[in-house]
C-alpha positions in Angstrom: -35.7 16.9 -16.5 -37.5 16.6 -19.9 -37.3 14.6 -23.1 -39.0 13.9 -26.4 -41.9 11.5 -26.0 -40.5 8.8 -28.4 -37.1 8.6 -26.6 -36.3 5.2 -25.1 -34.7 5.0 -21.6 -32.9 2.0 -20.3 -30.9 1.6 -17.0 -28.3 -1.0 -16.5 -25.1 -1.6 -14.6 -22.4 -0.5 -17.1 -19.3 -2.6 -17.1 -20.7 -5.3 -14.8 -21.6 -5.4 -11.2 -18.1 -4.9 -9.7 -17.4 -1.9 -11.9 -20.8 -0.4 -11.2 -20.3 -0.9 -7.4 -16.9 0.7 -7.6 -18.3 3.7 -9.5 -21.2 4.0 -7.1 -19.4 3.5 -3.7 -16.1 5.2 -4.6 -17.1 7.7 -7.2 -20.4 8.9 -5.7 -22.4 8.1 -8.9 -25.4 5.9 -9.4 -25.0 2.1 -9.6 -27.1 2.2 -12.8 -26.2 4.2 -15.9 -29.3 5.4 -17.8 -29.0 5.2 -21.6 -31.3 7.4 -23.7 -31.9 6.2 -27.3 -33.7 8.3 -30.0 -36.0 6.9 -32.6 -35.2 7.1 -36.3 -36.7 10.6 -36.3 -34.2 11.8 -33.7 -35.0 13.2 -30.3 -33.8 15.4 -27.5 -33.3 15.2 -23.8 -32.6 17.9 -21.2 -30.5 17.3 -18.1 -30.4 19.4 -14.9 -27.6 19.4 -12.3 -28.4 19.2 -8.6 -26.7 22.6 -7.8 -27.3 25.9 -9.6 -24.4 26.6 -11.9 -22.9 26.3 -15.4 -22.9 23.2 -17.6 -20.1 22.5 -20.1 -19.1 20.0 -22.7 -15.7 18.4 -22.9 -14.5 16.2 -25.8 -12.8 13.1 -24.5 -10.4 11.3 -26.8 -8.3 8.1 -26.3 -5.2 10.4 -26.0 -6.9 12.8 -23.5 -9.0 11.2 -20.7 -10.6 13.5 -18.2 -10.5 13.3 -14.4 -13.7 14.5 -12.8 -14.5 15.5 -9.2 -17.3 13.7 -7.5 -20.7 15.4 -8.2 -19.6 17.1 -11.4 -20.4 14.4 -13.9 -23.8 14.9 -15.6 -23.8 12.6 -18.7 -21.8 11.3 -21.6 -22.1 9.9 -25.1 -22.0 6.2 -25.7 -18.3 6.0 -26.7 -17.2 7.3 -23.3 -16.4 5.0 -20.4 -16.8 6.2 -16.9 -14.7 4.6 -14.2 -13.2 5.5 -10.8 -9.6 6.3 -10.2 -7.7 6.7 -6.9 -6.9 10.4 -6.6 -4.3 9.8 -4.0 -4.0 10.9 -0.4 -3.7 14.5 -1.7 -7.3 14.4 -2.9 -8.5 12.7 0.3 -6.7 15.2 2.6 -7.8 18.1 0.4 -11.4 17.2 1.4 -12.5 16.1 -2.0 -12.7 12.4 -1.3 -10.0 9.9 -2.3 -11.5 8.9 -5.7 -12.1 10.8 -9.0 -14.2 9.7 -11.9 -12.2 9.0 -15.1 -13.8 9.6 -18.5 -12.0 7.8 -21.3 -12.7 6.7 -24.8 -14.2 8.9 -27.5 -17.1 11.3 -27.2 -18.6 14.2 -25.3 -18.8 14.4 -21.5 -21.2 16.9 -19.9 -20.1 18.4 -16.6 -21.8 20.6 -14.1 -20.6 22.9 -11.3 -21.8 25.1 -8.5 -21.6 28.7 -9.8 -19.7 29.8 -12.8 -17.3 27.5 -14.6 -13.8 28.7 -15.4 -11.8 26.8 -18.0 -8.0 27.2 -18.3 -5.8 25.7 -21.0 -2.5 25.3 -19.2 0.7 25.5 -21.1 3.5 23.0 -20.3 4.9 24.0 -16.9 2.2 26.6 -16.3 0.8 26.4 -12.8 -2.6 27.5 -11.2 -3.4 27.3 -7.5 -7.0 26.3 -6.8 -8.9 26.0 -3.4 -9.6 22.4 -2.9 -13.4 22.7 -3.0 -13.4 24.6 -6.3 -11.9 21.9 -8.6 -14.3 20.4 -11.2 -12.2 18.4 -13.7 -8.8 18.3 -15.4 -7.2 16.5 -18.3 -5.2 13.5 -17.3 -2.1 15.2 -18.7 -2.3 17.8 -15.9 -0.3 17.1 -12.7 -2.1 17.8 -9.4 -0.2 18.5 -6.1 -1.7 19.2 -2.7 0.1 21.9 -0.6 -0.5 24.3 2.3 -2.0 27.6 1.3 0.6 29.5 3.2 4.2 28.7 4.1 3.4 28.7 7.8 0.6 27.2 10.0 -0.2 30.7 11.4 -0.6 32.3 8.0 -2.9 29.4 7.0 -5.0 29.8 10.1 -5.3 33.6 9.6 -6.4 33.3 6.0 -8.8 30.4 6.7 -7.1 28.4 3.9 -5.7 25.1 4.9 -4.7 23.3 1.7 -4.8 24.1 -2.0 -4.2 22.2 -5.2 -1.4 23.2 -7.5 -2.1 22.1 -11.1 0.7 22.0 -13.6 0.1 21.9 -17.4 -0.1 21.0 -20.1 -3.8 20.4 -20.4 -7.2 21.8 -19.6 -8.3 22.6 -16.0 -11.9 23.4 -15.0 -13.0 25.0 -11.7 -16.1 26.4 -10.1 -16.6 29.8 -8.7 -18.5 28.6 -5.7 -17.8 26.1 -2.9 -20.5 23.4 -2.6 -19.7 23.1 1.2 -20.5 26.7 1.7 -24.2 26.4 0.7 -24.6 23.7 3.4 -23.1 25.9 6.0 -25.2 28.9 4.9 -28.4 26.9 5.1 -27.5 25.5 8.5 -26.6 29.0 9.9 -29.8 30.4 8.7 -32.2 27.7 9.7 -34.8 28.9 12.3 -34.0 27.6 15.8 -36.3 24.9 17.0 -38.7 25.9 19.8 -39.5 23.6 22.6 
C-alpha cells in the first residue's frame, strides 16, 4: 500500500520452484514472495488486506507453528517459513479447500480477516465450535475435527448449517466475524439486472 522511499523490494520464489508452485497452487498464495529490506536508517511499510477487517500479529516459534486458512496470510518476518500442509478431507469437505498454509520457524506473522478477529486461548481439552467459513488460523497444537452442525439432517437443513469445525485445545484459535462467501452472494443478489 505504502512504504518509505528508501526501502528496497525484491521478489523471488522462496524455497525453490517446486515449493513456490506448491504454495501458489495449493495454498492460494503468490508464486513469488516479496522481501522488503530497510536501509541503515530504518524504514517502514504498510500492508492492506483485500477484504475489510482486522489485522493481527502472531509470534511463531519452532515449538508453536501456525496453520493459516487460505487468504488470511498477509506477511511475515524473515525467520518465518511459509509452506502448504494438507488440511485433510475435513478441511476440503468443510468448504475451505484441502490445504492450509503452515507458518514455522521464529518470527512474527501478520494475518488478516473479513470483519472482526476473535482470538481464543484454548486450555487443554477445551472445545470451541466454529462455522467452517469463519476459521482464520490456529496453533498446530490445536486439534480440528469436522462434524455436522446438528445431530440430524433435518435440523441441519432447518438451521442452514451443514458442517462446523470443532477445535480442541491447547493452543490459540483465531476466527473472523464475517463469512467471505457472504459478500460474494450479497453483491450477486444486489447487482442490477441486465437489460436486453
